[in-house]
C-alpha positions as CSV (number, residue, x, y, z in Angstrom):
1,M,114.9,98.6,130.1
2,K,114.7,96.6,126.9
3,I,111.7,95.2,125.2
4,T,111.4,92.2,123.0
5,F,109.2,91.7,119.9
6,L,107.3,88.4,119.6
7,K,105.8,87.7,116.2
8,V,102.1,86.9,116.6
9,Q,101.2,83.7,114.8
10,D,98.7,81.6,116.7
11,K,95.2,82.1,118.3
12,K,96.6,82.3,121.9
13,Q,98.9,85.1,120.9
14,I,96.1,86.9,119.0
15,T,93.9,86.5,122.1
16,T,96.6,88.3,124.1
17,I,96.6,91.1,121.5
18,T,92.8,91.5,121.7
19,A,93.0,91.8,125.5
20,L,95.7,94.4,125.3
21,A,93.6,96.3,122.6
22,R,90.6,96.3,124.9
23,V,92.4,97.9,127.8
24,I,94.4,100.4,125.7
25,W,91.6,101.5,123.4
26,Q,89.0,102.0,126.2
27,E,91.5,104.1,128.1
28,A,92.9,106.1,125.3
29,F,90.1,106.5,122.8
30,T,86.9,106.6,124.9
31,P,87.5,110.2,125.8
32,I,88.2,111.1,122.2
33,I,85.7,109.1,120.1
34,G,83.3,107.7,122.7
35,S,82.6,104.2,123.9
36,A,80.2,103.2,121.1
37,Q,82.9,103.9,118.4
38,V,85.6,102.2,120.5
39,E,83.5,99.0,120.9
40,Y,82.6,99.1,117.2
41,M,86.3,99.5,116.2
42,L,87.5,96.8,118.6
43,E,85.1,94.3,117.1
44,K,85.7,95.4,113.5
45,F,89.5,95.7,113.6
46,Q,90.8,94.1,116.8
47,S,88.8,90.9,117.4
48,V,90.3,87.5,117.2
49,D,88.6,86.9,113.8
50,S,89.7,90.3,112.4
51,I,93.3,90.0,113.4
52,S,93.5,86.4,112.2
53,R,92.2,87.5,108.8
54,Q,94.6,90.5,108.7
55,I,97.5,88.1,109.3
56,S,96.4,85.3,107.0
57,H,94.8,87.2,104.1
58,D,95.9,90.9,104.2
59,D,99.6,90.5,104.8
60,Y,99.7,92.3,108.1
61,Q,102.4,91.4,110.6
62,Y,101.6,91.7,114.3
63,Y,104.2,91.8,117.1
64,Q,103.6,91.6,120.8
65,L,105.8,94.0,122.8
66,N,107.2,92.3,126.0
67,Q,109.0,93.8,128.9
68,A,110.7,90.7,130.3
69,T,107.9,88.2,129.8
70,L,105.1,90.7,130.4
71,P,103.0,91.8,127.4
72,I,102.9,95.6,127.4
73,G,101.7,96.5,123.9
74,Y,101.6,95.6,120.3
75,I,102.2,96.8,116.8
76,S,100.9,95.8,113.3
77,F,102.3,96.8,110.0
78,K,102.1,95.9,106.3
79,I,104.5,96.5,103.4
80,H,102.4,98.2,100.6
81,N,103.2,100.5,97.7
82,N,106.9,100.6,98.6
83,E,106.3,101.8,102.2
84,L,105.8,100.3,105.6
85,F,102.3,101.2,106.8
86,L,102.2,101.2,110.6
87,S,98.6,100.2,111.3
88,K,98.8,99.7,115.0
89,F,101.2,101.0,117.7
90,Y,99.9,100.7,121.2
91,I,101.6,100.5,124.6
92,L,99.8,100.2,128.0
93,S,99.7,103.6,129.7
94,K,101.9,102.6,132.7
95,Y,104.7,101.7,130.3
96,R,104.8,104.9,128.3
97,K,107.5,107.5,128.5
98,Q,110.1,104.8,129.4
99,G,111.8,104.6,126.0
100,F,109.7,101.7,124.7
101,G,108.2,103.8,121.9
102,K,111.7,104.7,120.6
103,Q,112.8,101.0,120.8
104,T,109.7,100.1,118.9
105,I,110.2,102.7,116.2
106,K,113.8,101.4,115.7
107,F,112.5,97.9,115.3
108,I,109.9,99.1,112.7
109,E,112.7,101.0,110.9
110,Q,114.7,97.8,110.7
111,Q,111.7,96.0,109.3
112,A,111.2,98.7,106.7
113,I,114.9,98.4,105.7
114,K,114.7,94.6,105.5
115,A,111.7,95.0,103.1
116,S,113.8,97.5,100.9
117,T,111.5,100.4,101.7
118,R,112.6,103.7,103.2
119,Q,109.3,105.2,104.3
120,I,107.0,104.6,107.2
121,T,103.5,105.9,107.1
122,L,100.7,105.9,109.7
123,T,97.5,107.5,110.6
124,V,96.7,109.0,114.0
125,N,93.5,110.5,115.4
126,K,93.6,114.3,115.2
127,Y,92.7,114.6,118.9
128,N,95.3,112.1,120.1
129,T,97.7,114.9,121.0
130,N,100.1,112.8,123.1
131,A,100.6,110.3,120.2
132,I,101.0,113.2,117.7
133,K,103.7,114.8,119.9
134,A,105.5,111.5,120.3
135,Y,105.5,110.8,116.5
136,L,106.8,114.3,115.7
137,K,109.6,113.9,118.3
138,M,110.5,110.5,116.6
139,G,110.9,112.2,113.2
140,F,107.5,111.9,111.6
141,I,106.0,114.7,109.5
142,N,102.3,115.5,109.5
143,K,101.2,115.3,105.8
144,G,97.6,116.4,106.4
145,A,94.1,115.3,107.3
146,I,92.3,112.1,106.2
147,I,88.7,111.4,107.0
148,K,87.6,107.8,106.4
149,D,84.1,106.2,106.7
150,I,84.5,102.9,108.6
151,G,80.9,101.9,108.6
152,G,78.4,101.7,111.5
153,G,77.9,105.5,111.2
154,F,81.5,106.2,112.3
155,I,84.5,107.9,110.7
156,M,88.2,108.0,111.4
157,D,89.3,111.6,111.6
158,D,93.1,111.3,111.3
159,Y,96.3,112.9,110.3
160,R,98.6,111.0,107.9
161,M,102.2,111.0,109.1
162,V,105.3,110.0,107.3
163,K,108.9,109.3,108.3
164,N,111.7,108.8,105.7
165,I,114.5,106.5,106.9
166,G,117.9,105.6,105.6
């Protein structure tokens, strides 16, 4: 099955992304970081206002992933320092392991090439073992740990991963 990538540009589309984020983050991250941090991060990074600001002021691009007309996930990235930084890459659990992740990485690689960069970077929670395995399988290399204070008494305890393309 193929997916399509819909560029997020208006408040209705952003609202769809926030709804997807709520479902995906609560399911995936509550067991890893707890509900308090999930709620904090959803408000700080994935609210309508936050995503609108990321798109309009911070040069992030958001895309909704659709299987037929059904929204199944989303991505967000930014071109910075001659690399594509993949900030968000989330697919609803019932649509994982169906090849949509690989299709999405190919799309991201195409975006990096269009932007004349040959490197994709991302961060992933150290305890998100399924995502880490998927990224390694798709050609990413673990470049080490990053701990970042995100406010509210919370940190992001991640690995930085890199994939060279082209």
